[in-house]
NUPA-213927 format. One record per residue (C-alpha): residue number from 0; residue in three letters; x, y, z. Coordinates in nm, 4 decimals. Layout:
BEGIN
<site><n>NUM</n><res>ala</res><x>X</x><y>Y</y><z>Z</z></site>
...
This chain:
BEGIN
<site><n>0</n><res>met</res><x>-1.1048</x><y>-0.9795</y><z>3.2811</z></site>
<site><n>1</n><res>asp</res><x>-0.8602</x><y>-0.7249</y><z>3.2407</z></site>
<site><n>2</n><res>lys</res><x>-0.9488</x><y>-0.3959</y><z>3.0666</z></site>
<site><n>3</n><res>lys</res><x>-0.7752</x><y>-0.3379</y><z>2.6916</z></site>
<site><n>4</n><res>arg</res><x>-0.5512</x><y>-0.0396</y><z>2.7174</z></site>
<site><n>5</n><res>ile</res><x>-0.5658</x><y>0.2442</y><z>2.4854</z></site>
<site><n>6</n><res>leu</res><x>-0.3352</x><y>0.4751</y><z>2.4383</z></site>
<site><n>7</n><res>ile</res><x>-0.4023</x><y>0.8087</y><z>2.3030</z></site>
<site><n>8</n><res>val</res><x>-0.1683</x><y>1.0586</y><z>2.0878</z></site>
<site><n>9</n><res>asp</res><x>-0.2602</x><y>1.3492</y><z>2.0295</z></site>
<site><n>10</n><res>asp</res><x>-0.1765</x><y>1.7566</y><z>2.1069</z></site>
<site><n>11</n><res>asp</res><x>-0.5322</x><y>1.8498</y><z>2.1105</z></site>
<site><n>12</n><res>glu</res><x>-0.6159</x><y>1.7682</y><z>2.5141</z></site>
<site><n>13</n><res>asn</res><x>-0.9387</x><y>1.8543</y><z>2.4498</z></site>
<site><n>14</n><res>ile</res><x>-0.9954</x><y>1.6063</y><z>2.1939</z></site>
<site><n>15</n><res>ala</res><x>-0.7456</x><y>1.3344</y><z>2.3726</z></site>
<site><n>16</n><res>glu</res><x>-0.9474</x><y>1.3499</y><z>2.7380</z></site>
<site><n>17</n><res>leu</res><x>-1.2457</x><y>1.3550</y><z>2.5406</z></site>
<site><n>18</n><res>ile</res><x>-1.1860</x><y>1.0229</y><z>2.3039</z></site>
<site><n>19</n><res>ser</res><x>-1.0656</x><y>0.9019</y><z>2.6761</z></site>
<site><n>20</n><res>leu</res><x>-1.4036</x><y>0.9447</y><z>2.8195</z></site>
<site><n>21</n><res>tyr</res><x>-1.5527</x><y>0.7452</y><z>2.5228</z></site>
<site><n>22</n><res>leu</res><x>-1.3595</x><y>0.4743</y><z>2.5679</z></site>
<site><n>23</n><res>ile</res><x>-1.3729</x><y>0.4295</y><z>2.9248</z></site>
<site><n>24</n><res>lys</res><x>-1.7192</x><y>0.4839</y><z>2.8851</z></site>
<site><n>25</n><res>glu</res><x>-1.7131</x><y>0.1082</y><z>2.6977</z></site>
<site><n>26</n><res>cys</res><x>-1.4678</x><y>-0.0320</y><z>2.9834</z></site>
<site><n>27</n><res>phe</res><x>-1.0950</x><y>0.0097</y><z>2.8386</z></site>
<site><n>28</n><res>asp</res><x>-0.8153</x><y>0.1587</y><z>3.0195</z></site>
<site><n>29</n><res>thr</res><x>-0.6919</x><y>0.4719</y><z>2.8514</z></site>
<site><n>30</n><res>glu</res><x>-0.3659</x><y>0.6843</y><z>2.8737</z></site>
<site><n>31</n><res>ile</res><x>-0.2680</x><y>0.9884</y><z>2.7315</z></site>
<site><n>32</n><res>val</res><x>0.0323</x><y>1.1310</y><z>2.5486</z></site>
<site><n>33</n><res>phe</res><x>0.0354</x><y>1.4782</y><z>2.4118</z></site>
<site><n>34</n><res>asn</res><x>0.4055</x><y>1.3941</y><z>2.1914</z></site>
<site><n>35</n><res>gly</res><x>0.6018</x><y>1.1521</y><z>1.9888</z></site>
<site><n>36</n><res>glu</res><x>0.8510</x><y>1.1250</y><z>2.2186</z></site>
<site><n>37</n><res>asp</res><x>0.6458</x><y>1.0427</y><z>2.5131</z></site>
<site><n>38</n><res>ala</res><x>0.4280</x><y>0.8396</y><z>2.3195</z></site>
<site><n>39</n><res>leu</res><x>0.7854</x><y>0.5800</y><z>2.2274</z></site>
<site><n>40</n><res>lys</res><x>0.8347</x><y>0.6182</y><z>2.6117</z></site>
<site><n>41</n><res>val</res><x>0.4908</x><y>0.5063</y><z>2.7483</z></site>
<site><n>42</n><res>phe</res><x>0.4828</x><y>0.2354</y><z>2.4579</z></site>
<site><n>43</n><res>lys</res><x>0.6866</x><y>0.0331</y><z>2.6390</z></site>
<site><n>44</n><res>thr</res><x>0.6064</x><y>0.0976</y><z>2.9630</z></site>
<site><n>45</n><res>tyr</res><x>0.2148</x><y>0.1101</y><z>2.9111</z></site>
<site><n>46</n><res>gln</res><x>0.2061</x><y>-0.1780</y><z>2.6737</z></site>
<site><n>47</n><res>pro</res><x>-0.1142</x><y>-0.0794</y><z>2.5422</z></site>
<site><n>48</n><res>his</res><x>-0.3688</x><y>-0.3169</y><z>2.3050</z></site>
<site><n>49</n><res>leu</res><x>-0.4271</x><y>-0.0483</y><z>2.0774</z></site>
<site><n>50</n><res>ile</res><x>-0.2780</x><y>0.2678</y><z>1.9778</z></site>
<site><n>51</n><res>leu</res><x>-0.4925</x><y>0.6073</y><z>1.8807</z></site>
<site><n>52</n><res>leu</res><x>-0.2288</x><y>0.8322</y><z>1.7227</z></site>
<site><n>53</n><res>asp</res><x>-0.2285</x><y>1.1715</y><z>1.5778</z></site>
<site><n>54</n><res>ile</res><x>-0.0520</x><y>1.2129</y><z>1.2518</z></site>
<site><n>55</n><res>met</res><x>0.0827</x><y>1.6291</y><z>1.3325</z></site>
<site><n>56</n><res>leu</res><x>0.2462</x><y>1.5977</y><z>1.6118</z></site>
<site><n>57</n><res>pro</res><x>0.4919</x><y>1.8540</y><z>1.8039</z></site>
<site><n>58</n><res>gly</res><x>0.8647</x><y>1.7074</y><z>1.6873</z></site>
<site><n>59</n><res>met</res><x>0.8345</x><y>1.3719</y><z>1.5875</z></site>
<site><n>60</n><res>asp</res><x>0.5025</x><y>1.3261</y><z>1.3679</z></site>
<site><n>61</n><res>gly</res><x>0.2332</x><y>1.0142</y><z>1.3782</z></site>
<site><n>62</n><res>tyr</res><x>0.3863</x><y>0.8815</y><z>1.0524</z></site>
<site><n>63</n><res>asp</res><x>0.8045</x><y>0.8420</y><z>1.2361</z></site>
<site><n>64</n><res>val</res><x>0.5970</x><y>0.7283</y><z>1.5784</z></site>
<site><n>65</n><res>cys</res><x>0.4297</x><y>0.4507</y><z>1.3504</z></site>
<site><n>66</n><res>arg</res><x>0.7342</x><y>0.3615</y><z>1.1908</z></site>
<site><n>67</n><res>glu</res><x>0.9614</x><y>0.3184</y><z>1.5238</z></site>
<site><n>68</n><res>ile</res><x>0.6904</x><y>0.1455</y><z>1.7006</z></site>
<site><n>69</n><res>arg</res><x>0.6650</x><y>-0.1150</y><z>1.3813</z></site>
<site><n>70</n><res>lys</res><x>1.0083</x><y>-0.1528</y><z>1.4125</z></site>
<site><n>71</n><res>glu</res><x>0.9517</x><y>-0.3537</y><z>1.7661</z></site>
<site><n>72</n><res>ser</res><x>0.5795</x><y>-0.4378</y><z>1.7270</z></site>
<site><n>73</n><res>asn</res><x>0.2248</x><y>-0.5977</y><z>1.5505</z></site>
<site><n>74</n><res>val</res><x>0.0133</x><y>-0.3702</y><z>1.8187</z></site>
<site><n>75</n><res>pro</res><x>-0.3027</x><y>-0.1961</y><z>1.6435</z></site>
<site><n>76</n><res>ile</res><x>-0.2908</x><y>0.1568</y><z>1.5427</z></site>
<site><n>77</n><res>val</res><x>-0.5507</x><y>0.3698</y><z>1.4245</z></site>
<site><n>78</n><res>met</res><x>-0.3817</x><y>0.7090</y><z>1.2862</z></site>
<site><n>79</n><res>leu</res><x>-0.6378</x><y>1.0134</y><z>1.3355</z></site>
<site><n>80</n><res>ser</res><x>-0.5666</x><y>1.3193</y><z>1.1136</z></site>
<site><n>81</n><res>ala</res><x>-0.7779</x><y>1.6542</y><z>1.0347</z></site>
<site><n>82</n><res>lys</res><x>-0.5890</x><y>1.5801</y><z>0.6795</z></site>
<site><n>83</n><res>gly</res><x>-0.8298</x><y>1.3745</y><z>0.4651</z></site>
<site><n>84</n><res>glu</res><x>-0.6346</x><y>1.3720</y><z>0.1216</z></site>
<site><n>85</n><res>val</res><x>-0.5838</x><y>1.0365</y><z>-0.0221</z></site>
<site><n>86</n><res>phe</res><x>-0.2367</x><y>1.0334</y><z>0.0135</z></site>
<site><n>87</n><res>asp</res><x>-0.1993</x><y>1.0964</y><z>0.3232</z></site>
<site><n>88</n><res>lys</res><x>-0.4509</x><y>0.7384</y><z>0.4258</z></site>
<site><n>89</n><res>val</res><x>-0.2190</x><y>0.5253</y><z>0.2201</z></site>
<site><n>90</n><res>leu</res><x>0.0553</x><y>0.6356</y><z>0.3452</z></site>
<site><n>91</n><res>gly</res><x>-0.0128</x><y>0.6188</y><z>0.7046</z></site>
<site><n>92</n><res>leu</res><x>-0.1924</x><y>0.2213</y><z>0.5387</z></site>
<site><n>93</n><res>lys</res><x>0.1690</x><y>0.1595</y><z>0.3842</z></site>
<site><n>94</n><res>ile</res><x>0.3581</x><y>0.2581</y><z>0.6653</z></site>
<site><n>95</n><res>gly</res><x>0.1772</x><y>0.0197</y><z>0.8878</z></site>
<site><n>96</n><res>ala</res><x>-0.1894</x><y>0.1747</y><z>1.0344</z></site>
<site><n>97</n><res>asp</res><x>-0.4392</x><y>-0.0902</y><z>1.0707</z></site>
<site><n>98</n><res>asp</res><x>-0.7140</x><y>0.2276</y><z>1.0206</z></site>
<site><n>99</n><res>tyr</res><x>-0.7053</x><y>0.6126</y><z>0.9660</z></site>
<site><n>100</n><res>met</res><x>-0.9942</x><y>0.8038</y><z>1.0969</z></site>
<site><n>101</n><res>ile</res><x>-1.0663</x><y>1.1570</y><z>0.9430</z></site>
<site><n>102</n><res>lys</res><x>-1.1211</x><y>1.4001</y><z>1.1951</z></site>
<site><n>103</n><res>pro</res><x>-1.4097</x><y>1.5773</y><z>1.3228</z></site>
<site><n>104</n><res>phe</res><x>-1.5140</x><y>1.1720</y><z>1.3659</z></site>
<site><n>105</n><res>asp</res><x>-1.8266</x><y>1.0326</y><z>1.5484</z></site>
<site><n>106</n><res>ser</res><x>-1.7465</x><y>0.8805</y><z>1.9081</z></site>
<site><n>107</n><res>asn</res><x>-1.9763</x><y>0.5816</y><z>1.8295</z></site>
<site><n>108</n><res>glu</res><x>-1.7665</x><y>0.5082</y><z>1.4914</z></site>
<site><n>109</n><res>leu</res><x>-1.4578</x><y>0.5420</y><z>1.6630</z></site>
<site><n>110</n><res>val</res><x>-1.5288</x><y>0.3384</y><z>1.9364</z></site>
<site><n>111</n><res>ala</res><x>-1.6660</x><y>0.0370</y><z>1.7243</z></site>
<site><n>112</n><res>arg</res><x>-1.3514</x><y>0.0760</y><z>1.4813</z></site>
<site><n>113</n><res>val</res><x>-1.1377</x><y>0.0210</y><z>1.8033</z></site>
<site><n>114</n><res>gln</res><x>-1.4320</x><y>-0.2559</y><z>1.8882</z></site>
<site><n>115</n><res>ala</res><x>-1.3383</x><y>-0.4693</y><z>1.5939</z></site>
<site><n>116</n><res>ile</res><x>-0.9924</x><y>-0.4437</y><z>1.5497</z></site>
<site><n>117</n><res>leu</res><x>-0.9513</x><y>-0.5848</y><z>1.8884</z></site>
<site><n>118</n><res>arg</res><x>-1.1892</x><y>-0.8512</y><z>1.8178</z></site>
<site><n>119</n><res>arg</res><x>-0.9579</x><y>-0.9356</y><z>1.4878</z></site>
<site><n>120</n><res>val</res><x>-0.6534</x><y>-0.9602</y><z>1.7090</z></site>
<site><n>121</n><res>thr</res><x>-0.8344</x><y>-1.1597</y><z>1.9636</z></site>
<site><n>122</n><res>gln</res><x>-0.9258</x><y>-1.3795</y><z>1.7376</z></site>
<site><n>123</n><res>phe</res><x>-0.5804</x><y>-1.4095</y><z>1.5895</z></site>
<site><n>124</n><res>glu</res><x>-0.4900</x><y>-1.5144</y><z>1.9453</z></site>
<site><n>125</n><res>glu</res><x>-0.7311</x><y>-1.7930</y><z>1.9949</z></site>
<site><n>126</n><res>lys</res><x>-0.6770</x><y>-1.9041</y><z>1.6545</z></site>
<site><n>127</n><res>gln</res><x>-0.2526</x><y>-1.9899</y><z>1.7339</z></site>
<site><n>128</n><res>asn</res><x>-0.3971</x><y>-2.1261</y><z>2.0788</z></site>
<site><n>129</n><res>thr</res><x>-0.5724</x><y>-2.4212</y><z>1.9473</z></site>
<site><n>130</n><res>ser</res><x>-0.5090</x><y>-2.7428</y><z>1.8729</z></site>
<site><n>131</n><res>glu</res><x>-0.6200</x><y>-2.7430</y><z>1.4611</z></site>
<site><n>132</n><res>thr</res><x>-0.4732</x><y>-2.9484</y><z>1.2864</z></site>
<site><n>133</n><res>val</res><x>-0.1642</x><y>-2.8246</y><z>1.1298</z></site>
<site><n>134</n><res>ser</res><x>-0.2053</x><y>-2.9264</y><z>0.7819</z></site>
<site><n>135</n><res>asn</res><x>-0.5241</x><y>-2.7316</y><z>0.7396</z></site>
<site><n>136</n><res>asp</res><x>-0.3737</x><y>-2.4379</y><z>0.8736</z></site>
<site><n>137</n><res>val</res><x>-0.0418</x><y>-2.4211</y><z>0.5984</z></site>
<site><n>138</n><res>val</res><x>-0.0146</x><y>-2.3802</y><z>0.1883</z></site>
<site><n>139</n><res>asn</res><x>0.2255</x><y>-2.5044</y><z>0.0020</z></site>
<site><n>140</n><res>tyr</res><x>0.2819</x><y>-2.3440</y><z>-0.3393</z></site>
<site><n>141</n><res>asp</res><x>0.6694</x><y>-2.3337</y><z>-0.5062</z></site>
<site><n>142</n><res>gly</res><x>0.8838</x><y>-2.1028</y><z>-0.3275</z></site>
<site><n>143</n><res>leu</res><x>0.6237</x><y>-2.0118</y><z>-0.0327</z></site>
<site><n>144</n><res>thr</res><x>0.4753</x><y>-2.1606</y><z>0.2529</z></site>
<site><n>145</n><res>val</res><x>0.2328</x><y>-1.9588</y><z>0.4526</z></site>
<site><n>146</n><res>asn</res><x>0.1295</x><y>-2.1653</y><z>0.8014</z></site>
<site><n>147</n><res>leu</res><x>-0.1221</x><y>-1.9544</y><z>0.9990</z></site>
<site><n>148</n><res>thr</res><x>-0.0518</x><y>-2.1470</y><z>1.2835</z></site>
<site><n>149</n><res>ser</res><x>0.2445</x><y>-2.0197</y><z>1.3422</z></site>
<site><n>150</n><res>tyr</res><x>0.2083</x><y>-1.7452</y><z>1.1875</z></site>
<site><n>151</n><res>thr</res><x>0.5290</x><y>-1.7387</y><z>0.9049</z></site>
<site><n>152</n><res>val</res><x>0.5888</x><y>-1.7193</y><z>0.5586</z></site>
<site><n>153</n><res>ile</res><x>0.8500</x><y>-1.8924</y><z>0.3923</z></site>
<site><n>154</n><res>tyr</res><x>0.9743</x><y>-1.7291</y><z>0.0908</z></site>
<site><n>155</n><res>asn</res><x>1.2368</x><y>-1.9013</y><z>-0.1438</z></site>
<site><n>156</n><res>gly</res><x>1.3424</x><y>-2.0346</y><z>0.2269</z></site>
<site><n>157</n><res>glu</res><x>1.3587</x><y>-1.7539</y><z>0.4012</z></site>
<site><n>158</n><res>gln</res><x>1.1252</x><y>-1.6141</y><z>0.6316</z></site>
<site><n>159</n><res>ile</res><x>0.9357</x><y>-1.3226</y><z>0.5949</z></site>
<site><n>160</n><res>asp</res><x>0.8219</x><y>-1.0714</y><z>0.8270</z></site>
<site><n>161</n><res>met</res><x>0.4396</x><y>-0.9905</y><z>0.7647</z></site>
<site><n>162</n><res>pro</res><x>0.2307</x><y>-0.8516</y><z>0.9744</z></site>
<site><n>163</n><res>pro</res><x>-0.0898</x><y>-1.0763</y><z>1.0687</z></site>
<site><n>164</n><res>lys</res><x>-0.3563</x><y>-0.9400</y><z>0.8451</z></site>
<site><n>165</n><res>glu</res><x>-0.1261</x><y>-0.9325</y><z>0.5639</z></site>
<site><n>166</n><res>met</res><x>-0.0576</x><y>-1.2603</y><z>0.6562</z></site>
<site><n>167</n><res>glu</res><x>-0.4078</x><y>-1.3811</y><z>0.6799</z></site>
<site><n>168</n><res>leu</res><x>-0.5113</x><y>-1.2053</y><z>0.3493</z></site>
<site><n>169</n><res>leu</res><x>-0.2122</x><y>-1.3900</y><z>0.1906</z></site>
<site><n>170</n><res>tyr</res><x>-0.3293</x><y>-1.7394</y><z>0.2993</z></site>
<site><n>171</n><res>phe</res><x>-0.6708</x><y>-1.6495</y><z>0.2777</z></site>
<site><n>172</n><res>leu</res><x>-0.6109</x><y>-1.6178</y><z>-0.1028</z></site>
<site><n>173</n><res>ala</res><x>-0.4102</x><y>-1.8844</y><z>-0.1525</z></site>
<site><n>174</n><res>lys</res><x>-0.6443</x><y>-2.1270</y><z>0.0198</z></site>
<site><n>175</n><res>ser</res><x>-0.8513</x><y>-2.0867</y><z>-0.2317</z></site>
<site><n>176</n><res>pro</res><x>-0.6638</x><y>-2.0898</y><z>-0.5984</z></site>
<site><n>177</n><res>asn</res><x>-0.8076</x><y>-1.9008</y><z>-0.8857</z></site>
<site><n>178</n><res>gln</res><x>-1.1095</x><y>-1.8220</y><z>-0.7247</z></site>
<site><n>179</n><res>val</res><x>-1.1741</x><y>-1.4329</y><z>-0.7280</z></site>
<site><n>180</n><res>phe</res><x>-1.2744</x><y>-1.2538</y><z>-0.4421</z></site>
<site><n>181</n><res>thr</res><x>-1.4378</x><y>-0.9144</y><z>-0.4482</z></site>
<site><n>182</n><res>arg</res><x>-1.2558</x><y>-0.6357</y><z>-0.2666</z></site>
<site><n>183</n><res>glu</res><x>-1.5766</x><y>-0.6544</y><z>0.0034</z></site>
<site><n>184</n><res>gln</res><x>-1.5992</x><y>-0.9583</y><z>0.0548</z></site>
<site><n>185</n><res>leu</res><x>-1.1849</x><y>-0.9605</y><z>0.1761</z></site>
<site><n>186</n><res>leu</res><x>-1.2669</x><y>-0.6748</y><z>0.3507</z></site>
<site><n>187</n><res>asp</res><x>-1.5285</x><y>-0.9372</y><z>0.5507</z></site>
<site><n>188</n><res>lys</res><x>-1.2904</x><y>-1.2203</y><z>0.6067</z></site>
<site><n>189</n><res>ile</res><x>-1.0005</x><y>-1.0587</y><z>0.6888</z></site>
<site><n>190</n><res>trp</res><x>-1.1063</x><y>-0.7458</y><z>0.8649</z></site>
<site><n>191</n><res>gly</res><x>-1.4244</x><y>-0.8636</y><z>0.9901</z></site>
<site><n>192</n><res>tyr</res><x>-1.7938</x><y>-0.7965</y><z>0.9407</z></site>
<site><n>193</n><res>asp</res><x>-1.8401</x><y>-0.5014</y><z>1.1526</z></site>
<site><n>194</n><res>tyr</res><x>-1.5021</x><y>-0.3565</y><z>1.0351</z></site>
<site><n>195</n><res>ile</res><x>-1.6021</x><y>0.0039</y><z>0.9306</z></site>
<site><n>196</n><res>gly</res><x>-1.3637</x><y>0.0698</y><z>0.6664</z></site>
<site><n>197</n><res>asp</res><x>-1.3285</x><y>0.1264</y><z>0.2633</z></site>
<site><n>198</n><res>thr</res><x>-1.2022</x><y>-0.1251</y><z>0.0174</z></site>
<site><n>199</n><res>arg</res><x>-0.8579</x><y>0.0799</y><z>-0.0416</z></site>
<site><n>200</n><res>thr</res><x>-0.7688</x><y>-0.0647</y><z>0.2813</z></site>
<site><n>201</n><res>val</res><x>-0.7443</x><y>-0.3849</y><z>0.0713</z></site>
<site><n>202</n><res>asp</res><x>-0.5649</x><y>-0.2426</y><z>-0.1780</z></site>
<site><n>203</n><res>val</res><x>-0.2499</x><y>-0.0910</y><z>0.0459</z></site>
<site><n>204</n><res>his</res><x>-0.2502</x><y>-0.4797</y><z>0.2390</z></site>
<site><n>205</n><res>val</res><x>-0.1976</x><y>-0.6160</y><z>-0.1147</z></site>
<site><n>206</n><res>lys</res><x>0.0255</x><y>-0.3953</y><z>-0.3065</z></site>
<site><n>207</n><res>arg</res><x>0.2334</x><y>-0.4221</y><z>0.0329</z></site>
<site><n>208</n><res>val</res><x>0.2474</x><y>-0.8193</y><z>0.0343</z></site>
<site><n>209</n><res>arg</res><x>0.3451</x><y>-0.8169</y><z>-0.3690</z></site>
<site><n>210</n><res>glu</res><x>0.6525</x><y>-0.5938</y><z>-0.1597</z></site>
<site><n>211</n><res>lys</res><x>0.7199</x><y>-0.8982</y><z>0.0300</z></site>
<site><n>212</n><res>ile</res><x>0.6785</x><y>-1.2086</y><z>-0.2393</z></site>
<site><n>213</n><res>lys</res><x>0.7005</x><y>-1.1483</y><z>-0.6040</z></site>
<site><n>214</n><res>asp</res><x>0.5176</x><y>-1.3706</y><z>-0.8351</z></site>
<site><n>215</n><res>gly</res><x>0.6106</x><y>-1.7937</y><z>-0.8530</z></site>
<site><n>216</n><res>ser</res><x>0.6806</x><y>-2.0126</y><z>-1.1326</z></site>
<site><n>217</n><res>asn</res><x>0.3554</x><y>-2.1175</y><z>-1.1418</z></site>
<site><n>218</n><res>trp</res><x>0.1881</x><y>-1.8796</y><z>-0.8972</z></site>
<site><n>219</n><res>ser</res><x>0.0530</x><y>-1.4827</y><z>-0.8575</z></site>
<site><n>220</n><res>ile</res><x>-0.1524</x><y>-1.2476</y><z>-0.7411</z></site>
<site><n>221</n><res>ala</res><x>-0.3189</x><y>-1.1348</y><z>-0.9372</z></site>
<site><n>222</n><res>thr</res><x>-0.5880</x><y>-0.8402</y><z>-0.9983</z></site>
<site><n>223</n><res>val</res><x>-0.9117</x><y>-0.8969</y><z>-1.1145</z></site>
<site><n>224</n><res>trp</res><x>-1.0222</x><y>-0.5261</y><z>-1.2341</z></site>
<site><n>225</n><res>gly</res><x>-1.2945</x><y>-0.3556</y><z>-1.1185</z></site>
<site><n>226</n><res>ile</res><x>-1.3639</x><y>-0.6678</y><z>-0.9258</z></site>
<site><n>227</n><res>gly</res><x>-1.0924</x><y>-0.7504</y><z>-0.6268</z></site>
<site><n>228</n><res>tyr</res><x>-0.8262</x><y>-1.0448</y><z>-0.6663</z></site>
<site><n>229</n><res>lys</res><x>-0.7107</x><y>-1.4039</y><z>-0.6804</z></site>
<site><n>230</n><res>phe</res><x>-0.4273</x><y>-1.6464</y><z>-0.6421</z></site>
<site><n>231</n><res>glu</res><x>-0.3922</x><y>-1.7503</y><z>-0.9809</z></site>
<site><n>232</n><res>val</res><x>-0.2150</x><y>-2.0829</y><z>-0.9731</z></site>
<site><n>233</n><res>lys</res><x>-0.0874</x><y>-2.1831</y><z>-1.3266</z></site>
């Protein structure tokens, strides 16, 4: 089996080498770059399965690197930063990062997060290649169709560009209309039982879905205050 490729982007050579050692020990293949410009070049040639991306880089910072990569790829991105403010974390998730880790971090936790995210990606790919009945993977409402077989969202006749996690979150809510799910339940179902994150991840992804699709004539993504979310059908 081919090793999963991890691109490490960090201007601190010692930290980058240490992360690489941890991942190689777990049978990953790694490539290290020290700035944003090189990250974009190596991304195209190395074609990583996941990117560990430091925010504070010389020249082009991690936020800009993430934005550029998201223009052409949904490869999982884990942002690394010594900045632990909520704003920085939310911004990272909002522009397309899949996870966010604050330095210094435990090596076992880093590896666990990488493995959890890659398992989730593998599940997406396997699902796309199965011969499941299409009707089981499609939900239809007035002005909205979510097809998890072809990974498409059609909203008011137009296809909406939506990363896999946003799409699966929308599909999961929509296939169980009026059922309330806690943030913890959504983390479990969408990111996997072994995902090591916090519930703000769910809030950010719901916000991003809402920015792309507005409420329909008889449906909406409703917040159940103090609990979580539901796909409300009138």
